[in-house]
Every structure is written in C-alpha cells, then in structure tokens.
C-alpha positions in Angstrom: 6.6 6.9 -14.0 7.1 8.6 -17.3 10.5 9.4 -18.7 9.9 13.1 -18.1 9.3 12.6 -14.4 12.3 12.7 -12.0 12.3 10.1 -9.2 12.5 11.6 -5.7 15.8 11.0 -4.0 16.7 10.9 -0.4 20.0 12.4 0.5 22.5 10.4 2.6 23.7 13.7 4.1 27.3 12.5 3.8 29.1 15.6 2.8 30.7 15.1 -0.7 28.9 11.8 -1.3 25.5 12.8 -2.6 27.1 14.8 -5.3 28.7 11.6 -6.6 25.4 9.7 -6.2 23.1 11.7 -8.5 21.7 13.6 -5.5 20.9 10.6 -3.3 19.1 7.3 -3.1 16.1 6.9 -5.5 12.7 6.5 -3.8 11.5 2.9 -3.7 15.0 1.4 -3.9 16.0 -1.5 -1.6 19.7 -1.2 -1.0 22.4 -3.1 0.8 24.9 -1.3 3.2 27.7 -3.9 3.3 31.0 -4.1 5.2 33.0 -5.9 7.8 32.6 -5.3 11.5 33.7 -1.8 12.7 33.2 -0.1 9.3 30.2 2.0 10.7 27.4 0.4 8.7 24.8 0.9 11.4 26.0 4.4 12.1 25.7 5.4 8.4 22.2 3.8 8.1 21.0 5.5 11.3 22.6 8.8 10.2 20.6 8.7 6.9 17.3 8.2 8.8 18.2 10.8 11.5 19.2 13.5 9.0 16.2 13.0 6.8 13.9 13.2 9.8 15.5 16.2 11.3 16.2 18.2 8.1 13.4 17.1 5.8 10.6 15.9 8.0 10.8 12.3 6.6 9.6 9.6 8.9 12.0 6.7 9.4 12.0 3.3 11.1 15.2 1.5 12.2 14.6 -2.2 12.9 17.3 -3.7 15.2 17.6 -7.5 15.4 20.7 -7.7 17.5 21.3 -4.5 19.5 18.8 -3.2 22.1 17.2 0.1 21.4 18.8 1.7 24.5 22.3 0.6 23.4 21.8 1.7 19.8 20.4 5.2 20.7 23.2 5.7 23.2 25.8 4.8 20.6 24.3 7.2 18.0 24.1 10.0 20.5 27.8 9.6 21.2 28.3 10.2 17.5 26.3 13.5 17.8 23.1 12.0 16.4 20.8 13.4 19.1 18.3 16.1 19.4 14.7 16.7 18.3 13.3 14.7 15.4 9.7 15.4 16.4 9.0 11.7 16.7 9.8 11.1 13.0 12.5 8.5 13.7 11.6 5.4 15.6 13.7 2.4 16.6 11.9 -1.0 16.7 13.8 -3.4 18.9 13.2 -7.0 17.9 16.3 -8.3 19.5 14.4 -9.7 22.5 11.6 -11.2 20.4 14.0 -13.3 18.4 15.3 -15.0 21.6 11.8 -16.3 22.2 10.7 -17.3 18.7 12.3 -18.3 15.4 11.5 -19.6 11.9 8.1 -18.9 10.4 6.7 -17.7 13.7 9.4 -15.0 14.0 9.0 -13.9 10.3 5.3 -13.4 10.9 6.0 -11.3 13.9 8.7 -9.4 12.0 6.4 -8.5 9.1 3.5 -7.7 11.4 5.5 -5.3 13.5 6.9 -3.5 10.5 3.4 -3.3 8.9 1.8 -2.0 12.0 4.4 0.7 12.5 3.9 1.7 8.8 0.2 2.2 9.6 1.0 4.3 12.7 3.8 6.6 11.5 3.7 6.1 7.7 7.5 5.9 7.5 9.3 6.5 4.1 12.7 5.2 5.1 13.4 1.8 6.7 16.6 0.1 7.9 16.9 -3.6 8.8 19.9 -4.4 10.9 20.9 -7.0 9.8 20.5 -9.5 7.0 22.7 -12.1 8.7 20.7 -11.9 12.0 17.4 -12.1 10.0 18.6 -15.2 8.2 19.8 -16.8 11.4 16.5 -16.4 13.2 14.3 -17.2 10.2 16.0 -20.5 9.9 14.6 -21.0 6.5 15.4 -24.3 4.6 15.5 -22.2 1.4 17.3 -19.0 2.4 17.6 -17.7 -1.2 13.8 -18.0 -1.7 13.3 -16.2 1.7 15.6 -13.4 0.6 13.6 -13.0 -2.6 10.4 -12.8 -0.7 11.9 -10.3 1.7 12.9 -7.9 -1.2 9.6 -8.3 -2.9 7.7 -7.6 0.3 9.8 -4.5 1.0 9.1 -3.2 -2.4 5.3 -3.8 -1.9 5.4 -1.4 1.1 6.2 1.5 -1.2 9.2 2.6 0.9 12.9 3.1 0.5 14.8 0.4 2.4 18.4 -0.3 3.6 19.5 -3.7 4.6 22.7 -4.0 6.6 24.9 -6.9 5.4 27.9 -8.1 7.4 30.9 -9.2 5.4 33.9 -11.2 6.4 37.3 -9.6 6.6 39.6 -10.4 3.7 38.8 -11.4 0.1 35.2 -11.5 -0.9 33.1 -12.4 -3.9 29.8 -10.8 -2.9 28.4 -8.1 -0.7 25.2 -9.8 0.4 23.9 -13.3 1.1 22.1 -15.6 -1.3 22.3 -13.4 -4.5 21.0 -10.3 -2.8 23.7 -8.4 -4.8 21.4 -9.0 -7.8 18.1 -8.5 -5.9 19.2 -5.2 -4.5 18.7 -1.9 -6.3 21.9 -0.5 -4.7 25.0 -1.5 -2.9 27.0 0.8 -0.6 30.3 -0.7 0.6 32.3 0.3 3.6 35.8 -1.1 4.3 38.9 -0.5 6.4 42.2 0.1 4.5 45.7 0.2 6.0 47.3 3.3 4.6 50.5 3.2 6.7 52.1 1.1 9.3 50.1 2.9 12.0 47.0 4.3 10.2 43.8 2.6 9.1 41.3 4.5 7.0 37.6 3.9 6.5 36.4 4.0 2.9 33.0 4.3 1.3 31.9 3.3 -2.2 28.7 3.1 -4.2 29.1 -0.3 -6.0 25.7 -0.2 -7.6 22.7 2.2 -7.8 20.0 1.6 -10.4 18.8 4.6 -12.3 21.8 6.6 -11.2 24.9 7.9 -12.9 27.2 7.5 -9.9 30.9 7.4 -9.2 32.3 3.9 -8.5 35.4 5.2 -6.7 36.2 4.6 -3.1 36.2 7.7 -0.9 37.8 8.3 2.4 34.9 8.2 4.9 35.2 10.1 8.2 33.3 12.2 10.8 34.1 15.8 11.5 32.4 18.6 13.5 29.6 18.8 10.9 28.9 15.1 10.6 29.9 12.4 8.1 31.9 13.3 5.1 34.0 11.9 2.3 37.0 13.1 0.4 39.1 11.6 -2.3 40.9 8.5 -0.9 44.6 8.8 -0.4 46.9 6.3 -2.0 47.3 2.9 -0.4 50.5 2.3 1.5 
C-alpha cells in the first residue's frame, strides 16, 4: 500500500467511539478485545460483525469455543441484535468439538473449519471467542509459539480479526496471554468501575491501534435505544 492510499476501515458502530478511532478498525488488523467477565466483550464483538453485515453488506464469522450457537444468538437477540443480515453473519460453534478432541488434533480441526467457511462465504471480519479457551484446548507445550503462529495464520487469511481475551478482576499487567499485547495490531479494553456506593459503570478504551491517531481515554460504555454508545466518562467516586 502506497502512502497516498487510505486503508479501508470497519466501523465498530459504537456511537461516539469511531470518531475517536480514526473512523474504525483498519482492514487486516488482528485486535484483542479484553476485559473481565461481565464487561460485554462478546456482545461488542458480535455487535461489530452484526452491524457491518446489516448496514454495509460485510460477511462475518463468529467462532465460539465455549458458548453454544443457540445460546449466543439468543443472548444477542435479547440485546436487540436480531433481524435480517441476508446470511452475511455466521456463527461457527466449536464448543462441542473441543469436548471430543484437544491438542494438535483440535487445532487442525479449528483451522480447517475456519478455512472452509472462508471459501464458502468469503468473510471479511472474524471473531474468536476466546483466547483462553483456545489455549486450554490446544494444550500446547509452547503457548507463546502457538499464539505467534495463530496471529501469523490469521494475517495470512487477509481478513480483519478480533480475539476475545478474558482478564482477571483487579490489578493487571497485560491485556492478553503470552505477549499477545505485542503481537496484536490493536487492543480494546472493557472494564467495570464503581462510580458510587451503588452504581457500577462499564468503560471502553482503545489502548492501542496501529496506523491510527486515536484517543486513549476511557469512555462510559452503555446501550440505549439505538444501540451501543460511549460518552465522556464521569469522575470516579
């Protein structure tokens, strides 16, 4: 790509966030969506695929390694993410497969399924949910090497990918496992903050996004009648 060409970006369709993200996620990036349980990582990832499919006709694949397809789709429909996407958004349920195989055998199945789906629907956006589940079932003796191979393989597909990364509650030193902070092109962090004795607020931040002049501030992250949105975060209690 020459310096005069602008890289295509995919909008997150989070109202108020894309404007602070240079317009969206650059094409070809492999990014982490990180956070503790309950911060809506899966919901945000699915929302990005759903809105791009519905509004822009972009094919997307959501790979679930823990939650069944039926449970995931039902959960997302309760958030209002339902309606016609003309077959452009597909959920690949590998939760059952990983109960029957592990290690190298599972990783072969994992890559085969994703490659075959690429041939069939030629998706541009991919979500893997989650990195922790993938590491557990791959059972690699060299998890850092396995993570490096995963990122290189995803880039070879010529798609834009999001990997969900579960983080522990409390102090943390990294957003992903095994140096994936450095391997990733972008990091989006979700967290819960106590803002009063009775109120907890979800917050969203772009920690890192290569090739992007982005805000590094935390924003208040919420859902309204139009969908997901962010506003300037209120002061901590």
